[in-house]
C-alpha positions, 0 to 999 in steps of 0.5 A: 248378544253373541251368536253362539251364545244366543243358540245354546240359550235358545229353547230349540221351539219356535216363538210366538208368531207376530200378527197374521196379516193379508199380503196383497199379490203384487204389492211392491210399488216401483219406479223406473230404474237404471238397468245397468247399475243399482244405487248403492247408497253411502247413508249409514241408515242404508244397508247394503243387504238384508236377507230374510230368513235365518236358515242354513242358506240365509246364514251361509250367505251372510257368512259369504258376503261378510268374508266378501267385505259386504255388510249384510244383517238378517231378519228371522221371524221365530223368537228361537232356533229350532231344534227340528232336526229337518234336512240331514244329508249334506252332498260333496258340492256342499262340503266343498263350499263349507271348506271356504267357511273357515274349516266348517266342512272339517268341523262337521266330518269331526262332529257327525256319526261315523259312516259305518252307523248311516250308509245303509237304508234298511227295509223291515217289518219293524225295527226289531223284526225280520228285514226285508232288504237293505241298500248300501248307499255308499261306494268305495270311491264316496270315501276316497276322496278322488273326485272331491277333497271332501266326503258327504256328511249326515248332520242335522240342520239345527246342528249346521245352524249352531256351527254357522252361528259359531262362524258368525260369532267369529265375524263379529255378528250380534244376535238381537232381540226387539229389546236388544237392537235399540242399544245398536246404532240407535236401532238402525241396522249398520250390518252384522246383526241377526234380528229374531223375532222380526217378521217382514210384512211389507216391501216398498221400492223407492228410487233409491233404496228398498223400505222393508217393514218388520213386524215384532212383539215387544212387551207384549205388543206388536211394534214395526221396524222400518229397514232401508236396504240397497238389495233384499234377499229372500231365504226365508223358506217354502212358505216365503214372505218376501216371494209372496209380497213380490207377487211371484208364483210357483209352478210345478206339483203341488201336495204329493203327499202330506206327512207329519214328521215326529222328532223324538229321543230314544236312548234305548232304541239308538243302542239297540240299532246301533248294536244290531242293524245300523242305518240312516233311513229305515222303512217299515212296513207292518199291518199296524202301522207304516212309517219311515225313520230317520236315524239323526244320530244313534249314539244320542238316540235321535230320530224323526219319524214320518208318517202319512197324514190325511187331513181333515179326516185326521188332525194333529190332535191324532198324534199327541205325544202319547199316540205317537209313543204308541206308534213308535212302540208298534214300528219297533216291535217291542217296548222301549224303556225311554221315549222322549217326543220333543215335537210334532209338525205337519208338513207338505211335500211340493215339487215347484220352483218359482217363476222368477229368481229375481225382480225389482230391477235385480233388487229383490232375489230368492234362494233356497226353498223360497225359490224352490221346493223339492221332495226330500228324497236325495236331500236336494233341497237344502243343498241346492240352497246353499249352492244358490248362496255361494253362486249369488254372494260373488255376484252380489258383492260384485255389484255392491262394490261397483265392478259389475252392473246390476245385470250380473244378478240376472245370471243368477236366475240363468244359471240357478234356475235350470239347476233347481228345474232338474233336481225338482225332476230328479227329486220326483224320479227318486220319491217315485222310485221309493214307491217302488218297494211298497208297489212290490209288496202289494201297496199301490202308493198312489191309492191311499191319496186317491181315496183321500182326494175322493173322500175330500171332493166327493163324500166329504160334504155328505158324510159326518167326519166321524164317518168319514175318519172310519171309512178311511182307516177301514180302507188303509186297514185292509191295504196294511193286511198285504203285509200280514206274515201269513200273506207275505212269506215264501211259503205262500205263493202270492207272497213269494212272488212279492219277495221275488219282485222286491229283491229284483227292485233292490238288485237293479237299483230302482229303490230310494237313492242317497246319492247322485254324484255326476249331479251333485258335482257335475252340474253345469251353467249352459248360459249366464256369466260364462263364455261358451266355447266351440268345443262342447255341446251347449244346449238342454241338460241331459234329461235325469235317469234317477239312477246313480251316475258317476261324476265325470270331470270337466273343464267345459265353461258352466262346469265346476273346476275339477279337484286334483290334489296339488303342491304348492311350489315355493322358496319356502321349505313346506311345499303344502299339498292343497285341492285345485278348489283351495286355488280360488280365494273365499275372501275376495272377488278374484278370478283364478287362471290356471295355465301350464308353464309355456310361453304362450300361456304366460303371455296370456297371464300377462294380458290378464293381468293388465285386463283385470286392472282395467275391469278393476278386479283381482286376478291370481295365475296358477302355474300348473307343473307337471308331476316331478317338476323340481327345478327352476320353477319359481324363478321362471315363473317370477321373470314371466310374470314380472312385475306382477306377484299375484301367481302361485306355482303348484305341481301335480300330486298323482295318486299313482303312476297310471293317474291321469295328469291335470290337463287330461282330468280336464279333457284339454292339452297343457296348451290350454287355460282355464279361467276359474269365477270366484265361485269355482265355476268355469268362466272360459277356457281355451283347450290347446290353441294359441291365442293370437290376440290375448289382450283382446281376448281377455277384454271380450272374456271379461266383459261377458262374464262381468256384463260390462266394459272396462271402467264402465262401473 
């Protein structure tokens, strides 16, 4: 069945779960393996890569691998595609990755709501009542596409999954149920399959491959299927089975908060907010209920309401569709003509990172929420996972194609784990910033959790559950009384003081933030598949501040390649304008060397071509010409780089006469050179000096980045 057809047919609800099994920690059996190379079995019954988890991270990884020529399949334990919106903010860097996926970023931009409908966070007594404050999360430069060729987006996760499945359908993937698979290759996975309703239940490592057992339901009976693969990737979410089976622990803070997520539709509410107070997040504080409303799409009237949840005194029966409707009305402040509660889910907020991302001789790898669990503040979860996939794809492809030893996969952990640890700290800071507003209003956010913990640990074993609940409700009612209009107004000295404090929170930028440009675009790998130089400081990442900081482009090794618009110079008359990021191929493992049109730089390029041939990797040369250059460009590069032809001449396109040149943006001179990896990150650079022995230097660089010597793989 085609991927898109399956998505359209999906009910949007999770299917029946497979049998619950106990997974012994560390149950994977393994023997000694070569430390330099994963054995890639050419047997058609062994799949090169198996991805467990069909969410955004797993699907993005499957697209990236397929575009790089690597066969892979996906296991998803649920029988259908969830339409619970979940994540909804896509940051700049993820959108840049999506530009590599055949127009995905452009389709998201066309499909998302207009930015004017979601740029604000609004704090109010009720959705129709008085506004306590609002914060515009967008600044003019966010929409000008100066530091990035694409802007951030507000787009629900299930819609993103639909577009990813559409991409996979174009790549000839098939979505299979347990019955469908038997018609494919006698039950063997050949690649380009997404197996729905299949749960990974055991993993066993042998000398030759990984043996994965998947459980599924067929005609009401529990069945098992054995799948052989070379590399197993766990993208199966926060409760990752792959992580548990591999015996990998998480480190960090657990149970920061328990919540219930209520997914509902209301055209009436959507139309009201669309016309009166459009926004993305609404923080509602009144004496009856406190909650956060996420407006996924005002035009469609699609919302998710987040409510605090305190089990076991509360249970899911306390959030039935009818009760949820009443809570929604209390938050809105008036009756609604239509409210359709679609789904109610409990969830727990954590801030944890896996101890290891790679294990079992680099044959089991974690990515996305399987490797890190963040508070949702700032939208780091899905975005960090998408960038995990982008970092990982070219490295897996290099190993499978024999271009690099398996040791390069360990650089995935080296590079991405430090980013996850940083993003964990930043998301926790942002979560605490979200608590500044209720604190200013006289609500101590720590009290509710403290009371709940005391209730469970000290009083729980003594008091009947009915009394426990009554006590808890009474304490929370007293807390919400701080929000009464008789207290919280300018005429009341205490209320006036609290409102003044609230205004200072907003004015000083101490409330919840949506965007972190310096972190979203400016994250840098300190160690890994890079060659540090002596011109930049190498040390621990700067501690997160929790405040918005603007991104400053950099060409330091490990940084993302800066964006600048350039005009393609060729013998044709088109002279297309593209981003420097578009110079990096998304369809093959290819490095990019950016130089100026100087003889020493051409000499370096010739050496790079020769050394890349020795390493059996592709390299493309980009000759960056200054703005205004028009004469003899193509002829000069052709003569200087012959007989090699994989080069491109481009010219800077400046926004104004005062705009910086490319080399100034990179904080370099035009005597420098930049080597870019297939994932847009800078592997090596020389800032301004001439290299005495280009051949030797290029051998050193490729050996360090790929973790091998020429011809080794």
